[in-house]
C-alpha positions in Angstrom: 27.1 18.3 -45.0 24.9 21.0 -43.8 22.0 20.0 -41.6 22.9 16.3 -41.6 24.3 16.1 -38.1 23.3 13.1 -36.0 21.7 14.3 -32.8 23.6 13.5 -29.6 22.2 10.7 -27.6 20.8 11.9 -24.3 20.4 9.7 -21.3 17.2 9.5 -19.3 17.4 10.7 -15.8 15.2 9.1 -13.2 13.8 11.1 -10.4 13.7 9.5 -7.0 10.4 11.2 -6.1 11.1 14.6 -4.7 7.6 15.9 -4.3 6.6 17.0 -0.8 4.7 13.7 -0.3 7.2 11.2 -1.7 8.8 8.4 0.4 12.1 10.3 0.2 10.7 13.4 1.9 8.4 11.7 4.4 10.3 8.6 5.4 8.8 6.4 8.1 10.9 6.9 11.3 9.1 4.4 13.6 6.3 1.9 13.8 2.9 3.4 12.9 4.5 6.6 11.7 3.6 6.3 7.9 1.1 3.8 6.5 0.3 3.4 2.8 -2.7 1.9 1.1 -3.9 1.0 -2.3 -6.8 -0.7 -4.1 -6.3 -3.6 -6.5 -8.9 -4.9 -8.9 -9.4 -8.6 -9.9 -12.2 -10.9 -11.0 -13.6 -14.3 -10.0 -13.7 -17.2 -12.5 -17.2 -16.3 -13.3 -16.1 -12.7 -14.2 -17.5 -11.0 -11.1 -15.5 -8.1 -9.8 -13.3 -8.3 -6.7 -11.8 -5.2 -5.1 -8.8 -5.6 -2.7 -7.7 -3.0 -0.1 -4.2 -3.4 1.3 -2.8 -1.2 4.1 0.8 -1.6 5.1 3.1 0.0 7.7 6.1 1.5 5.8 8.5 1.1 8.7 7.8 -2.5 9.8 6.6 -3.6 6.3 3.6 -5.3 8.1 0.4 -5.8 6.1 -2.1 -4.3 8.5 -5.2 -5.0 6.5 -5.9 -7.0 3.4 -9.7 -6.8 2.7 -11.5 -8.1 -0.4 -15.1 -7.6 -1.4 -17.3 -7.2 -4.5 -17.0 -3.5 -3.9 -15.5 -1.6 -1.1 -17.6 1.4 -0.3 -16.3 4.5 1.6 -18.2 3.3 4.7 -16.4 -0.1 4.5 -13.0 1.6 4.2 -13.8 3.8 7.1 -14.7 0.7 9.2 -11.4 -0.9 8.3 -9.5 2.3 9.2 -11.4 2.7 12.5 -10.6 -0.9 13.5 -6.9 -0.3 12.7 -6.9 3.0 14.7 -8.4 1.1 17.7 -5.9 -1.7 17.6 -2.7 0.1 16.4 -3.3 3.8 17.1 -3.5 6.6 14.6 -0.4 7.0 12.3 0.9 10.5 11.6 0.6 10.1 7.8 -1.0 7.8 5.3 0.3 7.7 1.8 -1.6 6.9 -1.4 -2.0 7.6 -5.0 -4.6 10.0 -6.3 -7.3 7.3 -6.9 -10.9 8.3 -6.6 -11.2 6.1 -3.5 -8.7 8.1 -1.6 -10.2 11.5 -2.3 -13.8 10.4 -1.5 -15.4 12.8 0.9 -16.3 10.3 3.6 -12.8 8.9 3.7 -11.1 12.3 3.7 -13.4 13.5 6.5 -12.7 10.4 8.6 -8.9 10.8 8.1 -9.2 14.5 9.0 -11.2 13.8 12.1 -8.6 11.2 13.2 -5.9 13.9 12.9 -3.6 12.3 10.4 -2.3 13.8 7.2 -2.9 12.3 3.8 0.2 12.2 1.6 -0.8 12.0 -2.1 2.0 11.0 -4.5 2.4 12.9 -7.8 0.1 11.3 -10.5 2.0 8.9 -12.7 4.9 8.6 -10.1 4.6 5.2 -8.5 8.3 5.4 -7.3 7.1 8.1 -4.8 5.2 5.3 -3.1 8.4 3.2 -3.1 7.7 1.1 0.0 4.2 0.1 -1.0 4.6 -0.7 -4.6 6.8 -3.8 -4.1 4.1 -5.2 -1.7 1.3 -4.6 -4.2 3.4 -5.9 -7.1 4.1 -9.2 -5.2 0.5 -9.5 -4.2 -0.5 -9.3 -7.9 2.3 -11.5 -9.2 2.2 -14.2 -6.4 -1.5 -14.3 -5.6 -3.9 -12.6 -8.0 -2.1 -13.7 -11.2 -1.7 -17.3 -9.9 -5.0 -18.1 -8.3 -8.5 -18.2 -9.9 -11.0 -17.5 -7.3 -14.3 -19.3 -7.6 -16.2 -17.0 -5.2 -15.8 -14.2 -2.6 -15.4 -16.6 0.3 -12.4 -18.3 -1.3 -10.8 -14.9 -2.1 -11.2 -13.9 1.6 -9.6 -17.1 2.7 -6.6 -16.4 0.4 -6.4 -12.8 1.7 -6.2 -14.0 5.3 -3.6 -16.6 4.4 -1.5 -14.1 2.4 -1.5 -11.5 5.2 -0.5 -14.2 7.7 2.3 -15.5 5.4 3.6 -12.0 4.6 3.7 -11.0 8.3 4.7 -14.2 10.0 6.7 -16.3 7.5 8.4 -14.0 5.0 11.7 -12.5 6.1 12.7 -9.1 4.5 16.2 -8.1 3.6 15.4 -4.5 4.5 14.5 -5.7 8.0 17.7 -7.6 8.5 16.0 -10.8 7.3 13.4 -10.7 10.0 9.7 -11.2 9.4 7.6 -8.0 9.7 5.9 -9.3 12.8 9.2 -10.1 14.5 10.7 -6.7 13.5 7.5 -4.9 14.8 7.7 -6.8 18.1 11.2 -5.5 18.6 10.3 -1.9 17.8 8.1 -1.4 20.8 5.6 1.5 20.7 5.6 4.6 18.6 7.9 7.5 19.5 
């Protein structure tokens, strides 16, 4: 009888992401307020590496950029950001995980010069990037896991098509069943 007690079952509690940089604390309040970005790795049929960069607007759910290349250097990422800043303006924040791409010196310097603040989610806490992860998960499930790319040109074609489909043809329940482009058009400029 002594020492043979069955331990009480404890329930797991899930944290909603309460770090200072989570999507709970820094929620997007208007178009181009908070962007998020991530890299995704894939391969062609011949085994050559493909690296995808996706940048989304957390408020409008628009895919702002979907770039694919054999490797995406810091200079290439800076070029993509510069083009977005010229066409959309500079957001207040950009959220990412702590991947080596996002803490690269050239990228962090460019972001700093542009005057925006990087929000790094806690390592091992993808739920803190809760608006971006569903986009990246669907990209993997509906494109990367379904298509076998023969070459880089084909992957780029699929990237352009996927971005167009996501922004122009896919309604989102969180946007009152509007497409991201239609919702963004109704938002007007930034506050």
